[in-house]
Backbone bond lengths (Angstrom), bond angles and torsions (degrees), N, CA, C in turn:
res aa  C-N    CA-C-N  psi(-1)  N-CA   C-N-CA  omega(-1)  CA-C   N-CA-C  phi
1 M - - - 1.449 - - 1.515 109.86 -
2 V 1.315 117.28 150.72 1.455 123.25 -176.91 1.521 109.77 -87.85
3 E 1.323 116.25 138.56 1.456 120.11 175.67 1.514 108.66 -69.96
4 E 1.344 116.32 148.88 1.460 121.24 -177.66 1.518 112.68 -66.82
5 D 1.334 118.18 -31.19 1.456 120.40 -175.06 1.523 112.44 -102.86
6 T 1.326 117.04 25.26 1.455 120.81 179.18 1.522 108.85 -63.24
7 E 1.330 115.48 128.97 1.452 120.05 176.26 1.520 107.94 -122.15
8 L 1.313 115.43 129.11 1.455 120.39 -176.74 1.517 110.58 -85.20
9 S 1.329 114.91 138.92 1.459 118.80 173.51 1.524 107.75 -74.18
10 R 1.292 116.03 166.09 1.461 121.46 178.99 1.535 110.34 -59.90
11 D 1.331 116.64 -43.14 1.468 120.17 179.35 1.529 111.77 -63.87
12 E 1.338 116.65 -40.96 1.469 119.94 178.12 1.526 110.38 -63.68
13 M 1.327 116.30 -41.28 1.464 120.06 -179.84 1.529 110.23 -63.57
14 F 1.331 116.75 -44.32 1.458 119.10 179.42 1.524 111.33 -66.80
15 D 1.315 117.41 -34.99 1.460 120.53 176.81 1.525 110.11 -63.50
16 I 1.307 116.37 -45.89 1.465 120.71 179.98 1.520 110.90 -63.04
17 L 1.328 116.36 -42.62 1.455 120.52 -176.31 1.534 113.34 -84.79
18 S 1.330 116.99 2.86 1.464 119.66 179.22 1.527 111.60 -69.73
19 S 1.312 117.05 -19.15 1.461 121.16 178.28 1.529 109.83 -94.84
20 S 1.310 115.49 124.68 1.467 118.99 178.50 1.529 110.92 -62.43
21 R 1.311 117.72 -30.98 1.462 120.37 179.02 1.526 111.01 -64.56
22 R 1.328 116.83 -39.28 1.466 119.44 177.19 1.526 110.74 -69.98
23 R 1.345 117.37 -38.07 1.468 119.60 176.92 1.520 110.22 -63.17
24 Y 1.334 117.00 -45.44 1.458 121.11 177.89 1.533 110.47 -60.56
25 T 1.324 116.11 -40.97 1.466 120.06 179.23 1.522 110.55 -59.83
26 L 1.317 116.69 -49.91 1.467 120.45 -179.85 1.523 111.30 -63.56
27 Y 1.311 115.96 -41.05 1.465 120.18 178.77 1.525 110.40 -62.37
28 Y 1.313 117.52 -47.02 1.462 121.12 -179.18 1.530 111.39 -63.73
29 L 1.327 115.90 -45.17 1.467 119.43 -178.82 1.522 111.70 -64.70
30 R 1.331 117.06 -31.29 1.456 120.78 178.49 1.529 110.98 -64.10
31 Q 1.325 116.72 -27.36 1.466 121.39 -178.73 1.537 112.62 -80.27
32 Q 1.323 116.91 -14.13 1.463 121.16 -173.61 1.525 111.36 -94.59
33 D 1.331 116.16 142.21 1.460 121.89 178.48 1.518 112.64 -85.07
34 Q 1.321 117.03 -19.99 1.450 120.94 -178.67 1.526 109.39 -143.81
35 P 1.320 116.51 169.04 1.472 118.90 -179.22 1.529 111.25 -57.58
36 V 1.328 114.95 149.83 1.462 121.18 177.41 1.521 108.44 -119.59
37 Q 1.293 115.76 162.88 1.458 121.18 176.59 1.529 109.08 -78.75
38 L 1.314 115.91 142.16 1.458 120.55 179.18 1.526 111.07 -58.47
39 T 1.326 117.29 -34.78 1.467 120.13 178.82 1.530 111.05 -63.96
40 D 1.336 116.93 -40.52 1.469 120.75 178.45 1.530 110.74 -65.82
41 L 1.334 115.83 -42.57 1.459 120.60 177.41 1.527 110.12 -61.03
42 A 1.322 117.41 -44.77 1.461 121.98 -179.49 1.533 110.84 -60.40
43 E 1.327 116.40 -41.01 1.466 119.74 179.03 1.525 111.44 -63.92
44 E 1.330 116.70 -44.82 1.468 120.48 179.55 1.526 111.04 -61.79
45 L 1.330 116.09 -45.87 1.463 119.86 -179.89 1.525 111.20 -64.10
46 A 1.313 116.51 -42.08 1.461 119.97 179.12 1.533 110.66 -62.56
47 A 1.323 116.14 -39.16 1.465 119.53 177.84 1.529 110.75 -64.01
48 W 1.345 116.85 -44.09 1.475 120.03 178.01 1.514 110.71 -61.76
49 E 1.324 115.91 -46.46 1.463 119.86 -176.37 1.520 112.78 -66.15
50 N 1.327 116.84 -30.91 1.461 120.97 -178.44 1.528 112.33 -99.72
51 D 1.333 116.03 6.14 1.461 122.44 178.01 1.534 111.35 50.29
52 T 1.332 113.73 53.50 1.456 120.40 -179.09 1.527 108.65 -146.33
53 T 1.294 116.71 -173.32 1.458 121.17 176.49 1.522 109.24 -97.62
54 V 1.322 115.52 163.39 1.459 120.41 178.29 1.532 110.01 -61.36
55 A 1.322 116.60 -38.30 1.467 120.64 -178.52 1.528 112.21 -64.76
56 D 1.331 117.10 -29.64 1.463 120.38 -177.03 1.522 113.80 -93.32
57 L 1.321 118.10 5.18 1.465 121.52 -179.17 1.519 111.56 -72.67
58 S 1.313 115.14 144.88 1.460 119.19 172.82 1.526 108.54 -81.84
59 S 1.307 116.95 156.90 1.466 119.78 179.32 1.525 110.33 -65.42
60 Q 1.328 117.02 -30.15 1.461 120.79 178.55 1.528 110.94 -66.37
61 A 1.337 117.68 -41.82 1.466 120.97 178.78 1.529 110.36 -64.43
62 R 1.337 116.57 -42.04 1.469 120.60 177.93 1.529 110.67 -60.49
63 K 1.327 114.57 -48.10 1.461 119.97 -176.08 1.528 111.72 -64.89
64 R 1.335 117.26 -40.80 1.460 121.52 -179.10 1.544 110.63 -60.08
65 V 1.317 116.69 -44.84 1.461 120.27 -179.87 1.524 110.40 -71.04
66 Y 1.332 117.04 -42.62 1.466 120.31 -179.87 1.531 111.02 -58.63
67 V 1.314 116.94 -47.23 1.464 121.18 -177.59 1.530 110.57 -62.40
68 S 1.324 117.02 -43.45 1.467 118.50 -179.69 1.522 111.47 -67.54
69 L 1.325 117.21 -35.56 1.471 119.69 176.20 1.524 110.38 -65.99
70 Y 1.312 115.84 -47.23 1.457 121.66 -176.63 1.529 111.90 -64.39
71 Q 1.330 116.36 -45.17 1.468 120.22 -173.85 1.528 113.69 -85.53
72 T 1.318 117.79 -33.21 1.464 119.79 -170.14 1.523 113.95 -119.38
73 H 1.315 116.68 -60.75 1.463 120.75 -166.86 1.531 114.20 -72.82
74 A 1.325 117.26 -46.00 1.473 119.05 179.13 1.531 111.37 -62.09
75 P 1.345 119.00 -46.13 1.466 118.08 177.71 1.536 113.02 -61.34
76 K 1.327 117.02 -38.78 1.462 119.53 -179.51 1.528 110.92 -66.94
77 L 1.322 117.34 -42.01 1.468 120.82 178.28 1.528 111.38 -67.04
78 Q 1.329 116.43 -36.32 1.463 120.02 178.19 1.526 110.38 -68.97
79 E 1.309 116.99 -43.20 1.461 121.43 178.96 1.535 110.96 -60.83
80 A 1.317 116.47 -33.79 1.464 121.51 179.02 1.528 111.82 -77.70
81 G 1.324 116.95 -9.32 1.457 120.27 179.17 1.510 114.20 81.73
82 L 1.336 117.25 20.21 1.458 120.45 -178.38 1.524 113.26 -94.64
83 I 1.326 116.60 -25.94 1.465 120.58 -179.51 1.520 109.70 -133.24
84 T 1.321 114.81 165.21 1.457 120.92 166.64 1.528 105.38 -114.02
85 Y 1.313 114.91 136.37 1.448 120.03 -178.29 1.508 108.71 -141.67
86 D 1.327 115.50 125.77 1.455 122.05 177.43 1.526 107.55 -109.17
87 A 1.319 116.44 105.73 1.465 121.17 -177.01 1.531 111.65 -64.32
88 D 1.339 117.29 -27.63 1.462 120.13 -179.01 1.528 111.60 -70.26
89 T 1.327 117.25 -44.40 1.467 121.03 -178.77 1.524 112.07 -92.93
90 G 1.333 116.83 -19.50 1.457 120.96 -178.06 1.515 113.46 81.43
91 E 1.349 116.64 10.08 1.460 119.76 -178.98 1.525 110.93 -85.30
92 I 1.324 114.07 138.48 1.462 121.00 -179.41 1.524 108.32 -137.33
93 S 1.332 115.93 140.74 1.463 119.93 178.66 1.526 110.20 -153.47
94 L 1.318 115.22 157.76 1.456 121.35 176.42 1.524 108.22 -77.95
95 R 1.328 116.26 133.74 1.461 119.61 177.62 1.510 109.26 -71.96
96 E 1.316 115.83 138.92 1.461 120.33 -179.78 1.518 111.97 -68.81
97 D 1.317 117.99 -23.42 1.461 120.78 -179.30 1.523 111.88 -94.04
98 A 1.341 116.77 31.14 1.462 121.14 178.02 1.531 110.75 -115.65
99 P 1.330 118.62 49.06 1.470 119.54 -175.26 1.523 114.21 -71.42
100 E 1.324 118.07 -21.31 1.459 119.62 -176.94 1.523 113.28 -65.59
101 V 1.298 117.98 -13.85 1.454 121.59 -179.56 1.533 111.08 -89.94
102 E 1.295 118.48 -13.75 1.465 123.19 -174.52 1.531 114.39 -52.21
103 P 1.322 120.17 -48.54 1.470 118.03 -178.98 1.521 113.32 -63.79
104 F 1.329 116.99 -23.95 1.453 120.22 -176.17 1.515 112.88 -84.68
105 I 1.329 117.85 -19.71 1.459 119.54 -178.43 1.513 111.75 -113.80
106 S 1.303 116.92 7.12 1.451 120.42 179.34 1.512 109.95 -64.96
107 N 1.324 115.15 139.32 1.450 118.09 176.08 1.507 111.94 -93.49
108 G 1.334 116.85 4.89 1.449 120.50 176.90 1.506 114.31 87.68
109 D 1.346 119.08 8.63 1.458 120.28 179.86 1.512 112.64 -58.78
110 D 1.335 117.19 -32.75 1.450 120.94 -176.98 1.524 112.82 -91.27
111 D 1.317 117.00 0.78 1.449 120.22 -177.76 1.517 110.76 -69.28
112 V 1.321 115.45 139.38 1.446 120.59 171.27 1.517 106.08 -81.25
113 E 1.290 116.80 131.11 1.461 120.59 -179.87 1.515 108.41 -87.00
114 W 1.320 115.13 84.84 1.455 121.64 -174.01 1.514 112.52 -62.66
115 F 1.317 118.08 -28.44 1.461 119.14 179.74 1.526 111.00 -58.80
116 R 1.335 116.97 -30.99 1.463 120.37 178.91 1.532 110.86 -67.23
117 Y 1.321 116.51 -40.96 1.462 120.02 178.53 1.529 111.03 -66.39
118 Y 1.328 116.83 -44.97 1.463 120.03 178.56 1.523 110.57 -63.60
119 G 1.320 116.20 -39.16 1.467 120.09 177.21 1.519 111.97 -63.98
120 A 1.328 117.12 -40.67 1.467 121.12 179.01 1.526 110.83 -64.77
121 V 1.331 116.27 -42.76 1.461 119.66 178.54 1.527 109.84 -63.62
122 A 1.324 117.25 -41.75 1.460 120.63 178.32 1.527 111.22 -62.99
123 L 1.330 117.26 -40.66 1.459 121.43 179.48 1.529 111.04 -64.58
124 V 1.331 116.86 -46.27 1.467 120.47 178.69 1.528 110.17 -60.48
125 N 1.328 116.48 -43.81 1.462 119.75 178.96 1.528 111.64 -64.92
126 A 1.339 117.25 -37.61 1.470 120.43 177.60 1.520 110.64 -64.94
127 L 1.330 117.36 -42.22 1.473 120.48 177.26 1.527 111.22 -63.55
128 L 1.309 115.85 -38.84 1.457 121.08 177.03 1.532 110.03 -62.00
129 L 1.313 116.82 -45.62 1.466 121.82 178.52 1.522 111.25 -62.12
130 I 1.323 116.80 -43.79 1.468 120.97 178.52 1.526 110.12 -61.25
131 G 1.326 115.51 -41.64 1.464 119.32 178.20 1.522 112.45 -61.34
132 V 1.312 117.25 -40.23 1.470 121.63 179.02 1.530 110.12 -68.18
133 V 1.337 116.93 -49.00 1.473 121.24 -177.50 1.522 111.09 -64.90
134 A 1.330 117.74 -38.87 1.466 121.62 -178.70 1.522 112.26 -78.09
135 G 1.328 117.20 -9.60 1.463 120.70 178.79 1.521 114.04 74.24
136 I 1.297 116.55 31.61 1.464 121.42 -179.58 1.531 108.82 -84.72
137 P 1.356 116.32 122.99 1.465 117.62 176.76 1.522 109.36 -67.29
138 P 1.236 123.72 146.55 1.465 132.70 2.32 1.527 113.03 -88.50
139 F 1.337 117.35 5.56 1.465 120.81 -176.88 1.530 112.63 -65.99
140 T 1.327 116.80 -24.15 1.467 120.39 -179.18 1.520 112.47 -64.70
141 A 1.310 117.66 -17.01 1.466 121.22 179.13 1.527 111.86 -74.04
142 L 1.335 116.83 -15.51 1.467 120.37 -179.18 1.522 111.48 -80.98
143 T 1.309 116.00 130.92 1.466 121.39 173.82 1.521 108.28 -84.31
144 P 1.323 117.81 162.78 1.466 119.69 176.94 1.533 112.18 -57.50
145 I 1.326 117.42 -37.97 1.472 120.76 178.37 1.533 110.14 -64.62
146 A 1.320 117.52 -43.34 1.467 121.11 179.84 1.525 110.24 -64.70
147 L 1.334 116.76 -42.81 1.460 120.63 178.85 1.529 110.77 -62.02
148 G 1.314 116.99 -46.33 1.458 120.89 177.96 1.516 112.00 -60.96
149 T 1.321 116.97 -39.66 1.467 121.55 178.48 1.528 111.09 -64.31
150 I 1.315 116.48 -40.99 1.472 120.66 179.25 1.535 109.92 -64.27
151 V 1.325 116.55 -46.16 1.467 120.75 -178.44 1.527 110.61 -62.15
152 I 1.330 115.98 -51.00 1.464 120.01 -179.10 1.521 111.15 -62.76
153 S 1.321 117.49 -43.00 1.466 121.59 -178.38 1.520 111.96 -64.73
154 S 1.330 116.71 -38.48 1.475 118.85 -178.66 1.533 110.63 -65.52
155 F 1.327 116.46 -43.41 1.467 118.78 178.59 1.528 111.56 -70.30
156 L 1.322 116.87 -36.68 1.462 120.28 177.39 1.529 110.38 -63.14
157 L 1.313 116.82 -44.79 1.467 120.91 179.67 1.532 110.66 -62.62
158 L 1.324 117.40 -44.86 1.464 120.17 178.93 1.527 110.90 -63.55
159 S 1.313 117.50 -39.93 1.469 120.94 177.94 1.524 111.38 -63.26
160 I 1.311 117.30 -38.63 1.469 121.19 177.64 1.529 110.11 -64.95
161 V 1.327 117.15 -45.57 1.469 121.02 178.51 1.525 110.12 -60.82
162 H 1.323 117.04 -43.42 1.467 121.80 178.24 1.527 110.19 -60.95
163 G 1.311 117.39 -44.85 1.467 121.63 178.81 1.515 112.54 -62.64
164 I 1.322 117.31 -42.20 1.471 121.13 178.79 1.525 109.84 -64.73
165 Y 1.321 116.99 -41.12 1.465 121.23 178.59 1.528 110.57 -58.49
166 R 1.320 116.60 -47.26 1.469 120.24 179.73 1.517 111.29 -67.92
167 W 1.312 117.35 -39.50 1.463 121.69 -179.92 1.523 111.15 -62.81
168 R 1.332 116.39 -35.80 1.472 120.79 179.67 1.514 112.58 -81.27
169 G 1.299 117.46 5.38 1.463 119.94 174.31 1.497 114.52 96.60
170 G 1.316 118.00 20.16 1.456 119.97 175.97 1.510 109.81 -56.77
171 N 1.314 116.74 149.33 1.457 122.51 -175.09 1.519 112.22 -80.54
172 D 1.322 117.05 23.15 1.451 121.89 -173.79 1.522 113.69 -67.22
173 S 1.336 117.95 -23.71 1.460 119.12 -173.14 1.519 114.19 -103.29
174 S 1.335 118.59 14.42 1.461 119.26 179.69 1.518 109.81 -72.42
175 F 1.324 115.26 153.39 1.454 117.50 179.47 1.515 109.08 -112.84
176 E 1.321 114.57 160.71 1.449 120.44 -178.35 1.525 110.83 -66.85
177 I 1.316 116.71 164.22 1.447 120.13 -177.32 1.517 111.95 -72.70
178 G 1.302 118.07 -11.18 1.459 120.63 171.03 1.515 114.24 95.77
179 E 1.280 114.79 171.55 1.456 121.98 178.99 1.517 109.89 -85.04
180 P 1.324 117.38 149.27 1.464 119.80 177.59 1.509 111.96 -66.50
């Protein structure tokens, strides 16, 4: 049995997450509100790995994933204290006290799409430049130095906000769960 206060080292965490099947397992379990059956989990993983639907899976694909989950991956995740698994009932779930794995299995739903902000700032600056070059009032009041200052300042300000967001722990740097 796993101790309640087990804490994984960085190397142990990377070892556990080195298998895409274990990453998929943690990702899938994170989406569930209650325990799921190992057979259901195996079907979902097999569908992801074979880029198909559960209905179109072959029995061999289902069995291959189920056996590896049952024999290897579920026991390893349970031993690490990341999941609870009852072999008698077949129920498996993510442990609520396994938050350290969250950044590694995030699918990026909470990520701020910074490219959109940078693109918006670039668009506004381009419109401002067009207004100055085309001589459209009130843009004609801007000198080249003022225009350059506005452009540089807007990107500098956005970069500072982006940096503060990441520094405060924004989920911007999470990586995908990976290919099977």
